[in-house]
C-alpha positions in Angstrom: 62.7 -71.2 -119.3 63.4 -73.3 -122.4 65.5 -72.2 -125.4 62.4 -72.4 -127.6 60.5 -70.0 -125.3 63.5 -67.6 -125.2 63.7 -67.6 -129.0 59.9 -66.9 -129.3 60.2 -64.0 -126.8 63.1 -62.5 -128.7 61.3 -62.8 -132.1 58.2 -61.0 -130.5 60.3 -58.2 -129.2 62.2 -57.9 -132.5 58.8 -57.6 -134.3 57.7 -54.8 -132.0 61.0 -52.9 -132.5 60.9 -53.3 -136.2 57.2 -52.1 -136.4 58.0 -48.9 -134.5 61.2 -48.2 -136.6 59.4 -48.8 -139.8 56.7 -46.4 -138.6 59.4 -43.8 -137.9 61.1 -44.4 -141.3 64.3 -45.7 -139.7 64.1 -49.3 -140.9 62.6 -51.5 -143.6 60.0 -54.1 -143.0 62.5 -56.9 -143.8 65.3 -55.6 -141.5 67.0 -58.2 -139.3 68.0 -57.7 -135.7 71.4 -56.3 -136.5 69.9 -53.7 -138.9 67.4 -52.8 -136.3 70.0 -52.3 -133.6 72.0 -50.1 -136.0 69.0 -48.0 -136.7 68.3 -47.5 -133.0 71.9 -46.7 -132.4 71.7 -44.0 -135.1 68.9 -42.0 -133.3 70.4 -38.7 -132.1 69.3 -37.5 -128.7 68.4 -33.9 -129.3 67.0 -33.4 -125.8 65.5 -29.9 -125.4 66.0 -27.8 -128.5 64.9 -24.2 -128.4 65.0 -21.7 -131.3 63.9 -18.1 -132.1 62.7 -17.2 -135.6 62.6 -13.8 -137.2 60.3 -12.8 -140.0 61.4 -14.5 -143.2 63.5 -17.1 -141.4 62.9 -20.9 -141.3 63.9 -23.2 -138.5 64.4 -26.9 -139.4 63.7 -29.1 -136.4 66.7 -31.5 -136.2 66.2 -35.2 -136.8 66.3 -37.3 -133.6 64.8 -37.7 -130.2 63.3 -34.6 -128.5 62.3 -34.7 -124.8 59.3 -32.3 -125.4 60.6 -29.3 -123.5 62.0 -27.4 -126.5 60.3 -24.4 -128.0 60.3 -22.4 -131.3 59.2 -18.7 -130.9 59.1 -15.5 -132.9 61.2 -12.5 -132.0 59.3 -9.2 -131.8 61.0 -6.2 -133.5 63.7 -8.3 -135.0 64.7 -7.0 -138.5 61.5 -6.3 -140.5 59.6 -8.5 -138.1 56.2 -6.8 -137.7 53.2 -7.9 -135.5 49.7 -6.4 -135.6 47.4 -5.5 -132.7 43.8 -6.1 -133.6 40.4 -5.5 -132.0 37.2 -7.5 -132.6 33.6 -7.2 -131.4 31.8 -10.5 -130.6 29.2 -11.5 -133.1 26.7 -14.4 -133.3 29.0 -16.1 -135.8 32.5 -17.4 -135.0 35.3 -15.1 -136.2 38.8 -16.1 -137.3 41.1 -13.2 -136.4 44.2 -13.1 -138.6 46.9 -10.4 -139.3 46.4 -8.2 -142.3 48.7 -8.4 -145.3 52.2 -7.1 -144.5 52.2 -8.4 -140.9 54.0 -11.5 -139.7 51.6 -12.2 -137.0 49.4 -10.8 -134.2 50.9 -9.2 -131.1 47.5 -9.2 -129.4 43.8 -9.4 -130.0 41.5 -7.2 -128.0 38.0 -8.8 -127.8 35.5 -6.1 -126.9 32.6 -6.6 -124.5 29.3 -8.1 -125.8 27.3 -5.1 -127.3 24.6 -3.6 -125.1 21.9 -4.8 -127.5 22.9 -8.4 -126.7 21.5 -9.7 -123.5 21.4 -13.1 -121.8 17.8 -14.1 -122.6 17.9 -17.5 -120.8 15.6 -16.1 -118.0 12.9 -14.8 -120.4 9.5 -16.2 -119.5 7.2 -14.3 -121.9 5.3 -16.4 -124.5 3.4 -15.3 -127.6 0.2 -14.5 -125.7 2.2 -12.2 -123.3 3.4 -10.0 -126.2 1.2 -7.5 -128.1 0.1 -8.6 -131.5 2.3 -7.1 -134.2 5.3 -6.9 -131.9 8.3 -9.3 -131.7 10.4 -10.3 -128.8 13.3 -12.8 -128.2 12.6 -16.0 -126.4 14.9 -17.8 -123.9 16.5 -19.8 -126.6 17.3 -16.7 -128.7 14.6 -17.3 -131.3 12.0 -14.6 -132.2 8.5 -14.7 -130.7 5.6 -13.0 -132.6 3.1 -11.6 -130.1 -0.6 -12.7 -130.2 -2.0 -10.5 -127.4 -5.1 -8.7 -128.8 -4.8 -4.9 -129.0 -8.1 -3.6 -127.8 -7.0 0.0 -127.9 -9.6 2.4 -126.4 -12.8 0.6 -125.5 -15.7 2.7 -124.0 -19.1 1.4 -122.8 -22.1 3.0 -121.0 -24.1 1.0 -118.5 -27.8 1.6 -118.1 -30.9 -0.2 -116.9 -30.7 -2.8 -119.7 -26.9 -3.2 -119.7 -25.9 -3.4 -116.1 -22.4 -4.9 -116.6 -19.5 -4.9 -119.1 -17.1 -7.8 -119.5 -13.6 -6.4 -120.1 -12.1 -8.1 -123.2 -8.9 -10.1 -122.8 -5.9 -8.3 -124.1 -4.2 -4.9 -124.1 -6.1 -1.6 -123.4 -4.4 1.7 -124.0 -5.8 3.3 -120.8 -8.1 5.9 -122.6 -11.2 3.7 -122.6 -13.9 4.0 -119.9 -17.0 2.3 -118.5 -19.5 4.9 -117.3 -23.1 5.5 -116.3 -25.3 8.5 -116.9 -27.2 9.2 -113.7 -30.3 11.3 -113.2 -32.6 12.4 -110.4 -36.4 12.3 -110.6 -39.3 13.3 -108.4 -42.8 12.0 -108.0 -46.0 13.2 -106.3 -48.0 10.5 -104.5 -51.2 9.6 -106.2 -54.0 7.1 -105.5 -52.5 4.8 -108.1 -49.2 3.0 -107.9 -46.4 4.7 -109.8 -43.2 3.1 -111.3 -40.4 5.6 -111.6 -38.1 4.6 -114.4 -35.0 6.3 -115.7 -34.8 7.9 -119.1 -33.4 5.6 -121.7 -29.6 5.3 -121.4 -29.5 6.6 -117.8 -29.7 5.2 -114.3 -31.6 6.7 -111.4 -29.3 8.0 -108.7 -32.2 9.5 -106.6 -36.0 9.6 -106.6 -37.6 12.4 -104.5 -41.1 11.5 -103.3 -43.1 14.7 -102.7 -45.4 15.0 -99.7 -49.0 13.9 -100.0 -50.9 16.9 -101.5 -52.7 19.2 -99.1 -56.1 18.2 -100.4 -55.5 14.6 -99.3 -56.4 14.1 -95.7 -56.2 11.1 -93.4 -59.9 10.1 -93.1 -59.3 7.1 -90.8 -60.9 8.9 -87.8 -64.1 9.9 -89.6 -67.4 8.3 -88.4 -70.0 9.7 -90.8 -72.2 7.2 -92.6 -74.6 7.7 -95.5 -77.6 8.7 -93.3 -75.4 11.3 -91.7 -74.7 13.1 -95.0 -77.3 15.2 -96.9 -78.7 13.5 -99.9 -76.9 14.5 -103.1 -73.7 15.2 -101.2 -70.6 13.0 -100.8 -68.0 12.7 -98.1 -65.0 10.4 -97.2 -64.9 8.5 -94.0 -62.1 6.0 -93.1 -60.8 5.9 -96.7 -64.2 5.3 -98.4 -66.4 7.7 -100.3 -69.9 8.1 -98.7 -72.9 9.2 -100.7 -75.5 10.9 -98.4 -79.0 9.6 -97.9 -80.2 12.2 -95.5 -83.5 13.7 -96.9 -83.3 17.4 -97.7 -86.7 18.8 -96.4 -85.8 22.3 -97.2 -88.1 24.9 -95.4 -90.9 23.3 -93.4 -94.2 25.2 -92.8 -97.2 23.9 -90.9 -100.4 25.1 -89.1 -102.1 23.7 -86.0 -105.8 24.6 -85.7 -106.4 23.1 -82.2 -109.3 21.2 -83.4 -108.5 18.7 -86.0 -104.8 19.4 -85.8 -103.3 19.6 -82.5 -99.6 18.7 -83.3 -97.1 18.7 -86.1 -94.5 15.9 -86.6 -91.3 17.2 -87.9 -90.1 14.9 -90.7 -86.7 13.1 -90.5 -83.9 14.8 -92.3 -82.5 18.1 -93.0 -84.5 21.3 -92.9 -83.5 24.8 -93.6 -85.9 26.0 -91.0 -89.6 27.1 -91.1 -92.6 27.8 -89.0 -95.4 26.0 -87.2 -98.3 28.3 -86.5 -101.8 28.3 -85.2 -104.7 29.0 -87.5 -106.9 32.1 -87.1 -109.8 30.1 -85.7 -107.7 28.8 -82.8 -106.4 32.2 -82.1 -110.0 33.7 -82.0 -111.2 30.9 -79.7 -108.3 31.4 -77.3 -108.9 35.1 -77.2 -112.6 34.7 -76.2 -111.7 32.6 -73.2 
């Protein structure tokens, strides 16, 4: 290594040493190598320095090099040395706990448990629509949530023939509402005309009792009479149809046979109440003389 290189290296090292000593206040910025060496030689090796301080006392850290293992501590109960024990309850704001006036320091600080009213809300899943309107809850990030769920209270509806269903409104119901129907029973007697049995307004039919066919109604399907079989002026039912009679009503029939000009009598078709057919006096006299 050349002399010039050695000189350059020494100057670099000197500049480094001077910079550090100037920083520590042990040398000036213009100090030469001898002054720097003197300053370094004057640094006292304090090693590990430990001290205890009572209330009102001051400890001056000695000038020199310290190896970092020394300590300065207070002595409890020494002289008028007084430490305070304090308690504090956690709050949402940071707290600085310091001794009250008249105390040198704190002997201990008791941090109480988080109050019962405070809970870890990170697992909350409710949103505004899950909370009743007018009520407030706390969301997973600790912010307040104002509910928007509709409060329907007590809702009651009646179903009938015109309103056969009810759509339950979205939201909260207080459990006292009801959906109901008014039912009724009716009866009907068969007639020749079709009947529609309807419920009374506002009600639903739960049962309709159809009475038996009245006694004066008879099954006429096996009847065989026709109009000529029924007396004129009279009616009858046969096989479900009304038959108006055409049979002549001859009433009481009376006739005479004289044996001469009238030898027979033809009974007219139709109904007769009875009667007589007799011989005249002439035929009776003639027969008697024989």
